[in-house]
C-alpha positions in Angstrom: -63.2 -53.6 -4.1 -59.5 -55.0 -4.8 -60.2 -58.4 -2.1 -63.6 -59.1 -4.0 -62.0 -58.5 -7.3 -58.7 -61.0 -7.3 -61.9 -63.8 -5.3 -64.0 -63.0 -8.4 -60.9 -63.4 -11.5 -58.5 -64.7 -9.8 -60.1 -67.4 -8.4 -62.8 -68.2 -9.9 -66.2 -67.6 -7.3 -67.1 -65.0 -5.4 -68.6 -64.7 -1.9 -70.9 -61.3 -3.1 -73.3 -61.0 -5.7 -72.9 -58.6 -8.7 -75.7 -56.1 -6.5 -73.7 -55.8 -3.9 -70.6 -55.4 -5.5 -72.0 -53.0 -7.6 -73.0 -50.8 -4.4 -70.1 -51.0 -3.5 -68.7 -49.4 -6.1 -71.4 -47.0 -5.7 -70.4 -46.4 -2.6 -67.0 -46.1 -3.2 -67.2 -43.7 -5.9 -69.2 -41.1 -3.9 -66.6 -41.0 -2.2 -63.8 -40.4 -4.8 -66.6 -37.6 -5.6 -66.0 -36.1 -2.3 -63.5 -36.4 -1.1 -61.3 -36.4 -4.3 -59.1 -39.7 -5.2 -55.7 -39.0 -4.3 -55.0 -41.2 -0.5 -52.1 -42.1 -1.1 -53.3 -46.3 -1.3 -53.6 -47.9 -4.8 -54.7 -44.5 -6.6 -53.6 -45.8 -9.4 -55.9 -48.8 -9.1 -59.1 -46.1 -8.5 -57.9 -43.5 -10.5 -61.0 -42.1 -13.0 -62.7 -46.2 -11.5 -66.4 -46.0 -12.9 -67.1 -49.4 -10.8 -67.6 -51.1 -14.4 -64.3 -54.2 -13.2 -62.4 -54.8 -10.6 -60.4 -56.9 -13.2 -56.6 -54.6 -13.3 -56.9 -54.1 -9.4 -53.9 -54.6 -7.4 -52.9 -58.5 -7.4 -49.6 -57.9 -4.1 -48.9 -60.3 -1.7 -51.8 -59.7 1.1 -54.2 -59.3 -1.8 -54.3 -63.5 -2.9 -53.6 -64.1 1.3 -57.3 -61.9 2.2 -59.0 -64.0 -0.4 -58.0 -67.4 0.1 -59.2 -66.4 3.8 -62.1 -64.9 3.0 -63.5 -67.6 0.7 -62.1 -69.9 3.1 -64.0 -68.5 6.7 -67.0 -68.0 3.8 -67.2 -71.9 3.5 -66.2 -72.2 0.2 -64.4 -74.2 -1.9 -60.1 -74.0 -2.9 
């Protein structure tokens, strides 16, 4: 979710459509409901998250690197 959010909001492109994003978001919300929201990493990013947006998610250097790699791998233009 973090990487795809970066691709969409920071790079202005996407490698998944809105329907797939919402599928992933719903899946994550169900996991949060079932197992709780504290996992020890990125807890603040996903606290009370409802999947409506990802614009606030982490922008750490690894996210930038992974996002650029995925877009390139997917065949997108940078």
